[in-house]
KEDO-410075 format. One record per residue (C-alpha): x negated, z negated, y; residue number from 1. Coordinates in nm, 2 decimals. Example, Ala and Ser with C-alpha at 12.3 -4.5 7.8 and 13.67 -1.06 7.14 Angstrom:
BEGIN
+--------+--------+--------+-----+
|      x |      z |      y | num |
+--------+--------+--------+-----+
|  -1.23 |  -0.78 |  -0.45 |   1 |
|  -1.37 |  -0.71 |  -0.11 |   2 |
+--------+--------+--------+-----+
//
This chain:
BEGIN
+--------+--------+--------+-----+
|      x |      z |      y | num |
+--------+--------+--------+-----+
|   0.00 |   0.00 |   0.00 |   1 |
|  -0.15 |   0.11 |   0.33 |   2 |
|  -0.16 |  -0.13 |   0.62 |   3 |
|   0.02 |  -0.02 |   0.93 |   4 |
|  -0.01 |  -0.12 |   1.29 |   5 |
|  -0.15 |  -0.45 |   1.41 |   6 |
|   0.12 |  -0.59 |   1.64 |   7 |
|  -0.11 |  -0.86 |   1.77 |   8 |
|  -0.32 |  -0.58 |   1.92 |   9 |
|  -0.07 |  -0.30 |   1.97 |  10 |
|   0.19 |  -0.52 |   2.15 |  11 |
|   0.00 |  -0.84 |   2.25 |  12 |
|   0.28 |  -0.97 |   2.48 |  13 |
|   0.53 |  -0.97 |   2.19 |  14 |
|   0.28 |  -1.13 |   1.96 |  15 |
|   0.21 |  -1.40 |   2.22 |  16 |
|   0.58 |  -1.47 |   2.25 |  17 |
|   0.59 |  -1.53 |   1.87 |  18 |
|   0.30 |  -1.76 |   1.90 |  19 |
|   0.50 |  -1.95 |   2.17 |  20 |
|   0.77 |  -2.02 |   1.91 |  21 |
|   0.50 |  -2.16 |   1.68 |  22 |
|   0.38 |  -2.38 |   1.96 |  23 |
|   0.73 |  -2.51 |   2.01 |  24 |
|   0.77 |  -2.57 |   1.64 |  25 |
|   0.45 |  -2.77 |   1.63 |  26 |
|   0.60 |  -3.02 |   1.87 |  27 |
|   0.94 |  -3.07 |   1.69 |  28 |
|   1.07 |  -3.38 |   1.52 |  29 |
|   1.12 |  -3.22 |   1.18 |  30 |
|   0.85 |  -3.31 |   0.93 |  31 |
|   0.57 |  -3.07 |   0.83 |  32 |
|   0.70 |  -3.09 |   0.48 |  33 |
|   1.04 |  -2.96 |   0.58 |  34 |
|   0.88 |  -2.69 |   0.80 |  35 |
|   0.67 |  -2.56 |   0.51 |  36 |
|   0.96 |  -2.57 |   0.26 |  37 |
|   1.16 |  -2.36 |   0.51 |  38 |
|   0.87 |  -2.12 |   0.55 |  39 |
|   0.82 |  -2.08 |   0.18 |  40 |
|   1.19 |  -2.04 |   0.09 |  41 |
|   1.25 |  -1.78 |   0.36 |  42 |
|   0.94 |  -1.59 |   0.26 |  43 |
|   1.05 |  -1.60 |  -0.11 |  44 |
|   1.39 |  -1.45 |  -0.01 |  45 |
|   1.23 |  -1.19 |   0.21 |  46 |
|   0.96 |  -1.10 |  -0.05 |  47 |
|   0.68 |  -1.17 |   0.20 |  48 |
|   0.36 |  -1.22 |   0.00 |  49 |
|   0.15 |  -1.26 |   0.31 |  50 |
|   0.36 |  -1.55 |   0.44 |  51 |
|   0.40 |  -1.70 |   0.09 |  52 |
|   0.02 |  -1.72 |   0.04 |  53 |
|  -0.03 |  -1.87 |   0.38 |  54 |
|   0.25 |  -2.13 |   0.37 |  55 |
|   0.19 |  -2.25 |   0.01 |  56 |
|  -0.17 |  -2.32 |   0.11 |  57 |
|  -0.06 |  -2.49 |   0.43 |  58 |
|   0.19 |  -2.70 |   0.23 |  59 |
|  -0.08 |  -2.82 |  -0.01 |  60 |
|  -0.30 |  -2.91 |   0.29 |  61 |
|  -0.02 |  -3.14 |   0.41 |  62 |
|   0.00 |  -3.30 |   0.07 |  63 |
|   0.27 |  -3.10 |  -0.10 |  64 |
|   0.24 |  -3.09 |  -0.48 |  65 |
|   0.21 |  -2.76 |  -0.68 |  66 |
|   0.50 |  -2.87 |  -0.90 |  67 |
|   0.74 |  -2.89 |  -0.60 |  68 |
|   0.61 |  -2.56 |  -0.46 |  69 |
|   0.67 |  -2.39 |  -0.80 |  70 |
|   1.03 |  -2.53 |  -0.79 |  71 |
|   1.13 |  -2.43 |  -0.44 |  72 |
|   1.31 |  -2.11 |  -0.55 |  73 |
|   1.51 |  -2.30 |  -0.81 |  74 |
|   1.56 |  -2.62 |  -0.60 |  75 |
|   1.94 |  -2.61 |  -0.69 |  76 |
|   1.84 |  -2.68 |  -1.05 |  77 |
|   1.56 |  -2.92 |  -0.96 |  78 |
|   1.74 |  -3.15 |  -0.71 |  79 |
|   1.56 |  -3.46 |  -0.83 |  80 |
|   1.24 |  -3.32 |  -0.69 |  81 |
|   1.37 |  -3.28 |  -0.33 |  82 |
|   1.52 |  -3.53 |  -0.09 |  83 |
|   1.87 |  -3.49 |   0.05 |  84 |
|   1.73 |  -3.38 |   0.38 |  85 |
|   1.50 |  -3.12 |   0.21 |  86 |
|   1.79 |  -2.99 |   0.00 |  87 |
|   2.00 |  -2.94 |   0.31 |  88 |
|   1.72 |  -2.77 |   0.50 |  89 |
|   1.66 |  -2.54 |   0.20 |  90 |
|   2.03 |  -2.46 |   0.19 |  91 |
|   2.03 |  -2.39 |   0.56 |  92 |
|   1.73 |  -2.16 |   0.51 |  93 |
|   1.90 |  -1.96 |   0.24 |  94 |
|   2.23 |  -1.92 |   0.44 |  95 |
|   2.06 |  -1.83 |   0.77 |  96 |
|   1.80 |  -1.60 |   0.61 |  97 |
|   2.09 |  -1.42 |   0.42 |  98 |
|   2.31 |  -1.43 |   0.73 |  99 |
|   2.50 |  -1.11 |   0.65 | 100 |
|   2.64 |  -1.29 |   0.34 | 101 |
|   2.83 |  -1.56 |   0.52 | 102 |
|   2.60 |  -1.72 |   0.77 | 103 |
|   2.55 |  -2.09 |   0.80 | 104 |
|   2.86 |  -2.23 |   0.62 | 105 |
|   3.07 |  -2.51 |   0.77 | 106 |
|   3.00 |  -2.72 |   0.46 | 107 |
|   2.62 |  -2.69 |   0.50 | 108 |
|   2.65 |  -2.75 |   0.87 | 109 |
|   2.85 |  -3.07 |   0.82 | 110 |
|   2.60 |  -3.19 |   0.56 | 111 |
|   2.32 |  -3.13 |   0.81 | 112 |
|   2.51 |  -3.33 |   1.07 | 113 |
|   2.53 |  -3.62 |   0.83 | 114 |
|   2.15 |  -3.65 |   0.80 | 115 |
|   2.00 |  -3.48 |   1.10 | 116 |
|   2.05 |  -3.52 |   1.47 | 117 |
|   2.17 |  -3.22 |   1.68 | 118 |
|   1.82 |  -3.17 |   1.81 | 119 |
|   1.68 |  -3.17 |   1.46 | 120 |
|   1.94 |  -2.92 |   1.35 | 121 |
|   1.85 |  -2.70 |   1.64 | 122 |
|   1.48 |  -2.73 |   1.54 | 123 |
|   1.55 |  -2.64 |   1.18 | 124 |
|   1.75 |  -2.33 |   1.29 | 125 |
|   1.46 |  -2.23 |   1.52 | 126 |
|   1.21 |  -2.28 |   1.23 | 127 |
|   1.42 |  -2.06 |   1.01 | 128 |
|   1.46 |  -1.79 |   1.27 | 129 |
|   1.09 |  -1.79 |   1.34 | 130 |
|   0.97 |  -1.75 |   0.98 | 131 |
|   1.23 |  -1.48 |   0.93 | 132 |
|   1.08 |  -1.30 |   1.23 | 133 |
|   0.72 |  -1.34 |   1.10 | 134 |
|   0.84 |  -1.22 |   0.75 | 135 |
|   0.98 |  -0.91 |   0.91 | 136 |
|   0.66 |  -0.84 |   1.10 | 137 |
|   0.44 |  -0.90 |   0.80 | 138 |
|   0.65 |  -0.69 |   0.56 | 139 |
|   0.72 |  -0.40 |   0.80 | 140 |
|   0.35 |  -0.38 |   0.90 | 141 |
|   0.23 |  -0.43 |   0.54 | 142 |
|   0.00 |  -0.73 |   0.61 | 143 |
|  -0.21 |  -0.79 |   0.31 | 144 |
|  -0.26 |  -1.14 |   0.15 | 145 |
|  -0.59 |  -1.28 |   0.27 | 146 |
|  -0.61 |  -1.09 |   0.60 | 147 |
+--------+--------+--------+-----+
//
């Protein structure tokens, strides 16, 4: 697969705007663990090998276990490995990433309200939106794992 344009060089202002979102996310209340679970799950759904490689490594740097990383795509069947908050964040990730299916359901939103503040819900939504944008950049430009 041949690599395509490098957006960071071809359209530096757009890339800088994306980095601004990352700067915002670095300052949020949600845990690094939840952020990485979101990034991994969305990248699995979007088949983004570049982001999967990056974020599984990042998750392990933050203390995530390989067992939990291996189970993220099947978290529904491995609920005992994930906290209630993590399960809700993963469900939000799936519903928002697959927004054309039904979007963020009322049931999932109400569950999120029961464990997260409104600010944290907004932060989770922004984390999901951001990784989906990065996935689309990486997949459409054919970024290669390890670049």
